[in-house]
N, CA, C and O atoms as a Tinker XYZ file with bonds, in Angstrom:
   436  protein
     1  N    298.148000   47.950000  -94.650000    73     2
     2  CA   297.627000   46.604000  -94.684000    64     1     3
     3  C    298.488000   45.677000  -95.537000    63     2     4     5
     4  O    299.116000   44.762000  -95.004000    81     3
     5  N    298.529000   45.897000  -96.857000    73     3     6
     6  CA   299.308000   45.054000  -97.759000    64     5     7
     7  C    300.426000   45.891000  -98.357000    63     6     8     9
     8  O    300.237000   47.060000  -98.693000    81     7
     9  N    301.596000   45.269000  -98.485000    73     7    10
    10  CA   302.732000   45.913000  -99.137000    64     9    11
    11  C    303.009000   45.180000 -100.445000    63    10    12    13
    12  O    302.846000   43.963000 -100.530000    81    11
    13  N    303.421000   45.918000 -101.446000    73    11    14
    14  CA   303.779000   45.310000 -102.720000    64    13    15
    15  C    305.129000   45.879000 -103.144000    63    14    16    17
    16  O    305.316000   47.095000 -103.178000    81    15
    17  N    306.060000   44.998000 -103.464000    73    15    18
    18  CA   307.415000   45.429000 -103.807000    64    17    19
    19  C    307.455000   45.973000 -105.240000    63    18    20    21
    20  O    306.561000   45.693000 -106.039000    81    19
    21  N    308.493000   46.748000 -105.558000    73    19    22
    22  CA   308.631000   47.245000 -106.930000    64    21    23
    23  C    308.665000   46.118000 -107.970000    63    22    24    25
    24  O    308.131000   46.276000 -109.068000    81    23
    25  N    309.281000   44.998000 -107.636000    73    23    26
    26  CA   309.332000   43.866000 -108.579000    64    25    27
    27  C    307.930000   43.302000 -108.830000    63    26    28    29
    28  O    307.601000   42.948000 -109.962000    81    27
    29  N    307.115000   43.219000 -107.795000    73    27    30
    30  CA   305.741000   42.729000 -107.956000    64    29    31
    31  C    304.902000   43.727000 -108.743000    63    30    32    33
    32  O    304.091000   43.334000 -109.582000    81    31
    33  N    305.095000   45.020000 -108.475000    73    31    34
    34  CA   304.379000   46.055000 -109.239000    64    33    35
    35  C    304.709000   45.919000 -110.718000    63    34    36    37
    36  O    303.813000   45.943000 -111.562000    81    35
    37  N    305.979000   45.778000 -111.030000    73    35    38
    38  CA   306.414000   45.661000 -112.417000    64    37    39
    39  C    305.778000   44.443000 -113.096000    63    38    40    41
    40  O    305.360000   44.527000 -114.251000    81    39
    41  N    305.704000   43.314000 -112.386000    73    39    42
    42  CA   305.121000   42.102000 -112.971000    64    41    43
    43  C    303.613000   42.252000 -113.168000    63    42    44    45
    44  O    303.089000   41.834000 -114.201000    81    43
    45  N    302.915000   42.830000 -112.214000    73    43    46
    46  CA   301.475000   43.060000 -112.368000    64    45    47
    47  C    301.226000   43.997000 -113.543000    63    46    48    49
    48  O    300.325000   43.755000 -114.345000    81    47
    49  N    301.999000   45.044000 -113.651000    73    47    50
    50  CA   301.841000   45.969000 -114.773000    64    49    51
    51  C    302.123000   45.289000 -116.115000    63    50    52    53
    52  O    301.466000   45.579000 -117.115000    81    51
    53  N    303.102000   44.388000 -116.128000    73    51    54
    54  CA   303.394000   43.625000 -117.351000    64    53    55
    55  C    302.198000   42.759000 -117.719000    63    54    56    57
    56  O    301.800000   42.703000 -118.882000    81    55
    57  N    301.624000   42.082000 -116.723000    73    55    58
    58  CA   300.457000   41.240000 -116.958000    64    57    59
    59  C    299.281000   42.077000 -117.474000    63    58    60    61
    60  O    298.595000   41.687000 -118.419000    81    59
    61  N    299.063000   43.218000 -116.846000    73    59    62
    62  CA   297.950000   44.077000 -117.238000    64    61    63
    63  C    298.127000   44.618000 -118.652000    63    62    64    65
    64  O    297.167000   44.656000 -119.422000    81    63
    65  N    299.331000   45.034000 -119.001000    73    63    66
    66  CA   299.547000   45.609000 -120.332000    64    65    67
    67  C    299.377000   44.566000 -121.426000    63    66    68    69
    68  O    299.020000   44.911000 -122.552000    81    67
    69  N    299.622000   43.307000 -121.120000    73    67    70
    70  CA   299.462000   42.257000 -122.126000    64    69    71
    71  C    297.981000   41.999000 -122.433000    63    70    72    73
    72  O    297.656000   41.455000 -123.488000    81    71
    73  N    297.085000   42.384000 -121.519000    73    71    74
    74  CA   295.646000   42.171000 -121.725000    64    73    75
    75  C    294.971000   43.337000 -122.413000    63    74    76    77
    76  O    293.970000   43.138000 -123.101000    81    75
    77  N    295.470000   44.523000 -122.257000    73    75    78
    78  CA   294.932000   45.726000 -122.887000    64    77    79
    79  C    293.428000   45.878000 -122.670000    63    78    80    81
    80  O    292.672000   46.043000 -123.627000    81    79
    81  N    293.009000   45.823000 -121.444000    73    79    82
    82  CA   291.603000   46.013000 -121.075000    64    81    83
    83  C    291.453000   47.347000 -120.361000    63    82    84    85
    84  O    292.404000   47.845000 -119.757000    81    83
    85  N    290.258000   47.925000 -120.431000    73    83    86
    86  CA   290.003000   49.204000 -119.771000    64    85    87
    87  C    290.048000   49.028000 -118.259000    63    86    88    89
    88  O    290.821000   49.706000 -117.583000    81    87
    89  N    289.236000   48.134000 -117.723000    73    87    90
    90  CA   289.261000   47.812000 -116.298000    64    89    91
    91  C    290.144000   46.585000 -116.127000    63    90    92    93
    92  O    289.805000   45.495000 -116.586000    81    91
    93  N    291.242000   46.767000 -115.485000    73    91    94
    94  CA   292.221000   45.703000 -115.354000    64    93    95
    95  C    292.673000   45.619000 -113.903000    63    94    96    97
    96  O    293.782000   46.031000 -113.561000    81    95
    97  N    291.812000   45.088000 -113.065000    73    95    98
    98  CA   292.108000   44.976000 -111.641000    64    97    99
    99  C    292.985000   43.758000 -111.378000    63    98   100   101
   100  O    292.916000   42.759000 -112.095000    81    99
   101  N    293.801000   43.855000 -110.352000    73    99   102
   102  CA   294.566000   42.710000 -109.853000    64   101   103
   103  C    293.808000   42.190000 -108.641000    63   102   104   105
   104  O    293.762000   42.849000 -107.602000    81   103
   105  N    293.217000   41.013000 -108.772000    73   103   106
   106  CA   292.416000   40.433000 -107.688000    64   105   107
   107  C    293.282000   39.457000 -106.897000    63   106   108   109
   108  O    293.916000   38.568000 -107.466000    81   107
   109  N    293.300000   39.636000 -105.588000    73   107   110
   110  CA   294.032000   38.758000 -104.678000    64   109   111
   111  C    293.035000   38.190000 -103.694000    63   110   112   113
   112  O    292.282000   38.934000 -103.065000    81   111
   113  N    293.024000   36.870000 -103.556000    73   111   114
   114  CA   292.088000   36.253000 -102.619000    64   113   115
   115  C    292.685000   35.006000 -101.998000    63   114   116   117
   116  O    293.708000   34.490000 -102.447000    81   115
   117  N    292.020000   34.538000 -100.956000    73   115   118
   118  CA   292.408000   33.322000 -100.258000    64   117   119
   119  C    291.233000   32.355000 -100.352000    63   118   120   121
   120  O    290.095000   32.717000 -100.054000    81   119
   121  N    291.518000   31.124000 -100.768000    73   119   122
   122  CA   290.495000   30.077000 -100.838000    64   121   123
   123  C    290.827000   28.962000  -99.869000    63   122   124   125
   124  O    291.980000   28.778000  -99.480000    81   123
   125  N    289.813000   28.228000  -99.489000    73   123   126
   126  CA   290.025000   27.044000  -98.659000    64   125   127
   127  C    290.444000   25.895000  -99.555000    63   126   128   129
   128  O    289.890000   25.698000 -100.637000    81   127
   129  N    291.444000   25.130000  -99.087000    73   127   130
   130  CA   291.924000   23.978000  -99.841000    64   129   131
   131  C    293.411000   23.793000  -99.656000    63   130   132   133
   132  O    294.044000   24.500000  -98.872000    81   131
   133  N    293.962000   22.849000 -100.374000    73   131   134
   134  CA   295.379000   22.550000 -100.276000    64   133   135
   135  C    295.685000   21.718000  -99.047000    63   134   136   137
   136  O    294.798000   21.446000  -98.239000    81   135
   137  N    296.910000   21.324000  -98.905000    73   135   138
   138  CA   297.340000   20.457000  -97.808000    64   137   139
   139  C    297.177000   21.103000  -96.435000    63   138   140   141
   140  O    296.857000   20.425000  -95.459000    81   139
   141  N    297.399000   22.420000  -96.361000    73   139   142
   142  CA   297.372000   23.099000  -95.063000    64   141   143
   143  C    296.079000   23.863000  -94.795000    63   142   144   145
   144  O    295.924000   24.443000  -93.720000    81   143
   145  N    295.154000   23.875000  -95.743000    73   143   146
   146  CA   293.852000   24.469000  -95.477000    64   145   147
   147  C    293.495000   25.723000  -96.244000    63   146   148   149
   148  O    292.313000   25.963000  -96.494000    81   147
   149  N    294.487000   26.549000  -96.635000    73   147   150
   150  CA   294.233000   27.797000  -97.355000    64   149   151
   151  C    295.287000   27.991000  -98.442000    63   150   152   153
   152  O    296.417000   27.520000  -98.317000    81   151
   153  N    294.901000   28.690000  -99.507000    73   151   154
   154  CA   295.880000   29.010000 -100.538000    64   153   155
   155  C    295.515000   30.328000 -101.215000    63   154   156   157
   156  O    294.356000   30.743000 -101.209000    81   155
   157  N    296.515000   30.972000 -101.793000    73   155   158
   158  CA   296.337000   32.252000 -102.458000    64   157   159
   159  C    295.916000   32.048000 -103.908000    63   158   160   161
   160  O    296.328000   31.093000 -104.566000    81   159
   161  N    295.087000   32.967000 -104.388000    73   159   162
   162  CA   294.736000   33.046000 -105.800000    64   161   163
   163  C    294.942000   34.492000 -106.222000    63   162   164   165
   164  O    294.564000   35.413000 -105.498000    81   163
   165  N    295.530000   34.689000 -107.370000    73   163   166
   166  CA   295.628000   36.036000 -107.922000    64   165   167
   167  C    295.285000   35.938000 -109.396000    63   166   168   169
   168  O    295.647000   34.978000 -110.076000    81   167
   169  N    294.581000   36.952000 -109.873000    73   167   170
   170  CA   294.152000   36.964000 -111.263000    64   169   171
   171  C    293.853000   38.391000 -111.680000    63   170   172   173
   172  O    293.663000   39.270000 -110.839000    81   171
   173  N    293.815000   38.607000 -112.954000    73   171   174
   174  CA   293.375000   39.893000 -113.470000    64   173   175
   175  C    291.867000   39.809000 -113.674000    63   174   176   177
   176  O    291.349000   38.795000 -114.141000    81   175
   177  N    291.184000   40.865000 -113.326000    73   175   178
   178  CA   289.726000   40.878000 -113.390000    64   177   179
   179  C    289.257000   42.183000 -114.014000    63   178   180   181
   180  O    289.834000   43.243000 -113.772000    81   179
   181  N    288.219000   42.094000 -114.809000    73   179   182
   182  CA   287.632000   43.287000 -115.419000    64   181   183
   183  C    286.475000   43.829000 -114.586000    63   182   184   185
   184  O    286.013000   44.946000 -114.816000    81   183
   185  N    286.009000   43.047000 -113.627000    73   183   186
   186  CA   284.831000   43.457000 -112.858000    64   185   187
   187  C    285.147000   43.594000 -111.382000    63   186   188   189
   188  O    286.001000   42.901000 -110.828000    81   187
   189  N    284.431000   44.503000 -110.780000    73   187   190
   190  CA   284.543000   44.728000 -109.341000    64   189   191
   191  C    283.173000   44.455000 -108.722000    63   190   192   193
   192  O    282.165000   45.037000 -109.122000    81   191
   193  N    283.160000   43.561000 -107.742000    73   191   194
   194  CA   281.927000   43.265000 -107.023000    64   193   195
   195  C    281.667000   44.362000 -105.998000    63   194   196   197
   196  O    282.596000   45.020000 -105.530000    81   195
   197  N    280.409000   44.551000 -105.656000    73   195   198
   198  CA   280.051000   45.583000 -104.686000    64   197   199
   199  C    280.728000   45.365000 -103.338000    63   198   200   201
   200  O    281.035000   46.322000 -102.627000    81   199
   201  N    280.961000   44.096000 -102.991000    73   199   202
   202  CA   281.558000   43.772000 -101.694000    64   201   203
   203  C    283.088000   43.784000 -101.715000    63   202   204   205
   204  O    283.710000   43.584000 -100.672000    81   203
   205  N    283.706000   44.012000 -102.867000    73   203   206
   206  CA   285.168000   44.052000 -102.956000    64   205   207
   207  C    285.723000   45.330000 -102.339000    63   206   208   209
   208  O    285.132000   46.403000 -102.458000    81   207
   209  N    286.857000   45.196000 -101.687000    73   207   210
   210  CA   287.623000   46.349000 -101.239000    64   209   211
   211  C    288.601000   46.691000 -102.352000    63   210   212   213
   212  O    289.248000   45.803000 -102.909000    81   211
   213  N    288.710000   47.964000 -102.675000    73   211   214
   214  CA   289.631000   48.423000 -103.709000    64   213   215
   215  C    290.786000   49.153000 -103.038000    63   214   216   217
   216  O    290.582000   50.126000 -102.312000    81   215
   217  N    291.997000   48.676000 -103.286000    73   215   218
   218  CA   293.201000   49.302000 -102.758000    64   217   219
   219  C    294.035000   49.810000 -103.919000    63   218   220   221
   220  O    294.232000   49.106000 -104.909000    81   219
   221  N    294.520000   51.023000 -103.794000    73   219   222
   222  CA   295.443000   51.584000 -104.768000    64   221   223
   223  C    296.839000   51.481000 -104.158000    63   222   224   225
   224  O    297.170000   52.216000 -103.228000    81   223
   225  N    297.644000   50.583000 -104.677000    73   223   226
   226  CA   298.991000   50.352000 -104.160000    64   225   227
   227  C    300.003000   50.553000 -105.280000    63   226   228   229
   228  O    300.043000   49.776000 -106.234000    81   227
   229  N    300.809000   51.580000 -105.164000    73   227   230
   230  CA   301.897000   51.821000 -106.116000    64   229   231
   231  C    301.396000   51.802000 -107.562000    63   230   232   233
   232  O    302.079000   51.287000 -108.447000    81   231
   233  N    300.214000   52.357000 -107.805000    73   231   234
   234  CA   299.665000   52.417000 -109.155000    64   233   235
   235  C    298.887000   51.179000 -109.573000    63   234   236   237
   236  O    298.389000   51.116000 -110.697000    81   235
   237  N    298.775000   50.205000 -108.698000    73   235   238
   238  CA   298.026000   48.980000 -108.978000    64   237   239
   239  C    296.650000   49.091000 -108.316000    63   238   240   241
   240  O    296.549000   49.470000 -107.149000    81   239
   241  N    295.602000   48.764000 -109.055000    73   239   242
   242  CA   294.251000   48.694000 -108.481000    64   241   243
   243  C    294.010000   47.245000 -108.062000    63   242   244   245
   244  O    293.772000   46.377000 -108.902000    81   243
   245  N    294.074000   46.994000 -106.750000    73   243   246
   246  CA   293.957000   45.645000 -106.216000    64   245   247
   247  C    292.594000   45.454000 -105.576000    63   246   248   249
   248  O    292.148000   46.286000 -104.787000    81   247
   249  N    291.930000   44.348000 -105.920000    73   247   250
   250  CA   290.650000   43.990000 -105.326000    64   249   251
   251  C    290.841000   42.842000 -104.355000    63   250   252   253
   252  O    291.551000   41.877000 -104.639000    81   251
   253  N    290.188000   42.962000 -103.194000    73   251   254
   254  CA   290.199000   41.896000 -102.195000    64   253   255
   255  C    288.779000   41.722000 -101.698000    63   254   256   257
   256  O    288.133000   42.688000 -101.292000    81   255
   257  N    288.288000   40.478000 -101.731000    73   255   258
   258  CA   286.935000   40.228000 -101.256000    64   257   259
   259  C    286.899000   40.215000  -99.726000    63   258   260   261
   260  O    287.927000   40.036000  -99.073000    81   259
   261  N    285.719000   40.404000  -99.173000    73   259   262
   262  CA   285.558000   40.501000  -97.715000    64   261   263
   263  C    286.048000   39.263000  -96.981000    63   262   264   265
   264  O    286.628000   39.375000  -95.901000    81   263
   265  N    285.823000   38.079000  -97.552000    73   263   266
   266  CA   286.233000   36.840000  -96.881000    64   265   267
   267  C    287.750000   36.693000  -96.810000    63   266   268   269
   268  O    288.268000   36.108000  -95.860000    81   267
   269  N    288.456000   37.210000  -97.791000    73   267   270
   270  CA   289.916000   37.070000  -97.839000    64   269   271
   271  C    290.645000   38.103000  -96.993000    63   270   272   273
   272  O    291.773000   37.875000  -96.554000    81   271
   273  N    290.007000   39.220000  -96.771000    73   271   274
   274  CA   290.656000   40.348000  -96.102000    64   273   275
   275  C    291.339000   39.988000  -94.782000    63   274   276   277
   276  O    292.482000   40.396000  -94.575000    81   275
   277  N    290.690000   39.242000  -93.877000    73   275   278
   278  CA   291.351000   38.932000  -92.597000    64   277   279
   279  C    292.631000   38.096000  -92.745000    63   278   280   281
   280  O    293.529000   38.188000  -91.908000    81   279
   281  N    292.715000   37.288000  -93.797000    73   279   282
   282  CA   293.887000   36.441000  -94.007000    64   281   283
   283  C    295.078000   37.199000  -94.600000    63   282   284   285
   284  O    296.205000   36.704000  -94.583000    81   283
   285  N    294.824000   38.388000  -95.118000    73   283   286
   286  CA   295.855000   39.123000  -95.845000    64   285   287
   287  C    296.441000   40.299000  -95.074000    63   286   288   289
   288  O    297.295000   41.016000  -95.595000    81   287
   289  N    295.998000   40.501000  -93.858000    73   287   290
   290  CA   296.496000   41.607000  -93.039000    64   289   291
   291  C    298.010000   41.478000  -92.841000    63   290   292   293
   292  O    298.489000   40.483000  -92.296000    81   291
   293  N    298.754000   42.492000  -93.288000    73   291   294
   294  CA   300.205000   42.500000  -93.126000    64   293   295
   295  C    300.970000   41.785000  -94.231000    63   294   296   297
   296  O    302.193000   41.668000  -94.153000    81   295
   297  N    300.278000   41.307000  -95.255000    73   295   298
   298  CA   300.921000   40.578000  -96.346000    64   297   299
   299  C    301.920000   41.456000  -97.100000    63   298   300   301
   300  O    301.677000   42.643000  -97.320000    81   299
   301  N    303.028000   40.866000  -97.485000    73   299   302
   302  CA   304.006000   41.516000  -98.360000    64   301   303
   303  C    304.096000   40.671000  -99.619000    63   302   304   305
   304  O    304.465000   39.497000  -99.567000    81   303
   305  N    303.755000   41.275000 -100.754000    73   303   306
   306  CA   303.753000   40.574000 -102.036000    64   305   307
   307  C    304.988000   40.971000 -102.825000    63   306   308   309
   308  O    305.235000   42.155000 -103.051000    81   307
   309  N    305.758000   39.983000 -103.240000    73   307   310
   310  CA   306.986000   40.210000 -103.997000    64   309   311
   311  C    306.923000   39.356000 -105.262000    63   310   312   313
   312  O    306.067000   38.481000 -105.391000    81   311
   313  N    307.822000   39.616000 -106.174000    73   311   314
   314  CA   307.976000   38.803000 -107.382000    64   313   315
   315  C    309.466000   38.566000 -107.577000    63   314   316   317
   316  O    310.273000   39.487000 -107.451000    81   315
   317  N    309.822000   37.330000 -107.883000    73   315   318
   318  CA   311.233000   37.008000 -108.081000    64   317   319
   319  C    311.375000   35.963000 -109.173000    63   318   320   321
   320  O    310.484000   35.145000 -109.402000    81   319
   321  N    312.511000   36.012000 -109.833000    73   319   322
   322  CA   312.853000   35.014000 -110.841000    64   321   323
   323  C    314.060000   34.248000 -110.326000    63   322   324   325
   324  O    314.998000   34.827000 -109.778000    81   323
   325  N    314.018000   32.917000 -110.514000    73   323   326
   326  CA   315.142000   32.087000 -110.126000    64   325   327
   327  C    315.300000   30.973000 -111.160000    63   326   328   329
   328  O    314.692000   31.034000 -112.229000    81   327
   329  N    316.091000   29.979000 -110.861000    73   327   330
   330  CA   316.343000   28.898000 -111.822000    64   329   331
   331  C    315.083000   28.126000 -112.188000    63   330   332   333
   332  O    315.007000   27.541000 -113.269000    81   331
   333  N    314.104000   28.118000 -111.308000    73   331   334
   334  CA   312.859000   27.387000 -111.556000    64   333   335
   335  C    311.826000   28.245000 -112.283000    63   334   336   337
   336  O    310.742000   27.759000 -112.605000    81   335
   337  N    312.141000   29.502000 -112.542000    73   335   338
   338  CA   311.217000   30.406000 -113.217000    64   337   339
   339  C    310.828000   31.545000 -112.300000    63   338   340   341
   340  O    311.381000   31.702000 -111.211000    81   339
   341  N    309.875000   32.334000 -112.749000    73   339   342
   342  CA   309.436000   33.480000 -111.961000    64   341   343
   343  C    308.119000   33.201000 -111.267000    63   342   344   345
   344  O    307.343000   32.339000 -111.680000    81   343
   345  N    307.888000   33.945000 -110.211000    73   343   346
   346  CA   306.622000   33.799000 -109.509000    64   345   347
   347  C    306.475000   34.787000 -108.378000    63   346   348   349
   348  O    307.445000   35.370000 -107.894000    81   347
   349  N    305.231000   34.958000 -107.973000    73   347   350
   350  CA   304.943000   35.817000 -106.842000    64   349   351
   351  C    305.330000   35.105000 -105.560000    63   350   352   353
   352  O    305.185000   33.888000 -105.440000    81   351
   353  N    305.826000   35.878000 -104.605000    73   351   354
   354  CA   306.214000   35.367000 -103.289000    64   353   355
   355  C    305.360000   36.082000 -102.248000    63   354   356   357
   356  O    305.259000   37.309000 -102.250000    81   355
   357  N    304.757000   35.315000 -101.374000    73   355   358
   358  CA   303.877000   35.848000 -100.349000    64   357   359
   359  C    304.559000   35.727000  -98.994000    63   358   360   361
   360  O    304.932000   34.633000  -98.570000    81   359
   361  N    304.718000   36.851000  -98.326000    73   359   362
   362  CA   305.263000   36.859000  -96.975000    64   361   363
   363  C    304.162000   37.378000  -96.059000    63   362   364   365
   364  O    303.839000   38.566000  -96.052000    81   363
   365  N    303.598000   36.460000  -95.289000    73   363   366
   366  CA   302.423000   36.773000  -94.490000    64   365   367
   367  C    302.720000   36.506000  -93.011000    63   366   368   369
   368  O    302.957000   35.358000  -92.634000    81   367
   369  N    302.710000   37.537000  -92.175000    73   367   370
   370  CA   303.025000   37.359000  -90.763000    64   369   371
   371  C    301.986000   36.519000  -90.002000    63   370   372   373
   372  O    302.254000   36.073000  -88.887000    81   371
   373  N    300.830000   36.307000  -90.584000    73   371   374
   374  CA   299.771000   35.530000  -89.936000    64   373   375
   375  C    299.910000   34.033000  -90.173000    63   374   376   377
   376  O    299.200000   33.245000  -89.548000    81   375
   377  N    300.816000   33.622000  -91.069000    73   375   378
   378  CA   300.970000   32.207000  -91.398000    64   377   379
   379  C    301.656000   31.472000  -90.250000    63   378   380   381
   380  O    302.728000   31.862000  -89.787000    81   379
   381  N    301.003000   30.390000  -89.803000    73   379   382
   382  CA   301.562000   29.567000  -88.734000    64   381   383
   383  C    302.338000   28.385000  -89.298000    63   382   384   385
   384  O    303.328000   27.956000  -88.706000    81   383
   385  N    301.894000   27.851000  -90.445000    73   383   386
   386  CA   302.548000   26.691000  -91.047000    64   385   387
   387  C    302.191000   26.632000  -92.527000    63   386   388   389
   388  O    301.162000   27.150000  -92.961000    81   387
   389  N    303.074000   25.983000  -93.293000    73   387   390
   390  CA   302.813000   25.755000  -94.710000    64   389   391
   391  C    302.981000   24.273000  -95.004000    63   390   392   393
   392  O    303.578000   23.539000  -94.217000    81   391
   393  N    302.457000   23.843000  -96.129000    73   391   394
   394  CA   302.679000   22.456000  -96.536000    64   393   395
   395  C    304.107000   22.332000  -97.075000    63   394   396   397
   396  O    304.809000   23.334000  -97.204000    81   395
   397  N    304.529000   21.132000  -97.383000    73   395   398
   398  CA   305.921000   20.928000  -97.798000    64   397   399
   399  C    306.250000   21.628000  -99.113000    63   398   400   401
   400  O    307.399000   22.018000  -99.325000    81   399
   401  N    305.274000   21.796000  -99.998000    73   399   402
   402  CA   305.560000   22.487000 -101.260000    64   401   403
   403  C    305.431000   24.000000 -101.101000    63   402   404   405
   404  O    305.836000   24.745000 -101.993000    81   403
   405  N    304.875000   24.468000  -99.980000    73   403   406
   406  CA   304.772000   25.887000  -99.706000    64   405   407
   407  C    303.617000   26.600000 -100.387000    63   406   408   409
   408  O    303.537000   27.827000 -100.335000    81   407
   409  N    302.721000   25.856000 -101.025000    73   407   410
   410  CA   301.618000   26.491000 -101.744000    64   409   411
   411  C    300.374000   26.739000 -100.889000    63   410   412   413
   412  O    299.567000   27.610000 -101.212000    81   411
   413  N    300.219000   26.002000  -99.832000    73   411   414
   414  CA   299.065000   26.255000  -98.960000    64   413   415
   415  C    299.561000   26.514000  -97.550000    63   414   416   417
   416  O    300.705000   26.212000  -97.211000    81   415
   417  N    298.668000   27.089000  -96.719000    73   415   418
   418  CA   299.115000   27.548000  -95.409000    64   417   419
   419  C    297.982000   27.491000  -94.388000    63   418   420   421
   420  O    296.809000   27.332000  -94.727000    81   419
   421  N    298.373000   27.624000  -93.147000    73   419   422
   422  CA   297.467000   27.739000  -92.006000    64   421   423
   423  C    297.811000   29.062000  -91.321000    63   422   424   425
   424  O    298.973000   29.468000  -91.291000    81   423
   425  N    296.804000   29.726000  -90.774000    73   423   426
   426  CA   297.080000   31.013000  -90.117000    64   425   427
   427  C    296.968000   30.887000  -88.615000    63   426   428   429
   428  O    296.362000   29.955000  -88.086000    81   427
   429  N    297.583000   31.874000  -87.932000    73   427   430
   430  CA   297.393000   32.053000  -86.486000    64   429   431
   431  C    296.063000   32.757000  -86.274000    63   430   432   433
   432  O    295.757000   33.714000  -86.985000    81   431
   433  N    295.294000   32.321000  -85.343000    73   431   434
   434  CA   294.004000   32.986000  -85.054000    64   433   435
   435  C    294.155000   34.014000  -83.983000    63   434   436
   436  O    293.180000   34.668000  -83.613000    81   435
């Protein structure tokens, strides 16, 4: 379903180690909004909802809520650093279009 690159794994692990919490899930979700209609949210979470799907990817415990799951099928999550700084990069085969800044997207149905 979802792929995560070694660079993204390393960054998530760095984020998790800085928090030093027992339950340190990486939550990935899609919300409605932005110029193109949808956008990604990622955060560290200490709680897991009953409706969350738990994926173990390369040592990362990733939570995805039921509403976001259809939008993330086939997603490849990467992390890269460039002159503008570092950040996660989302490569999603379901994306039909993005806004000019690339932060929000529309999917193929």
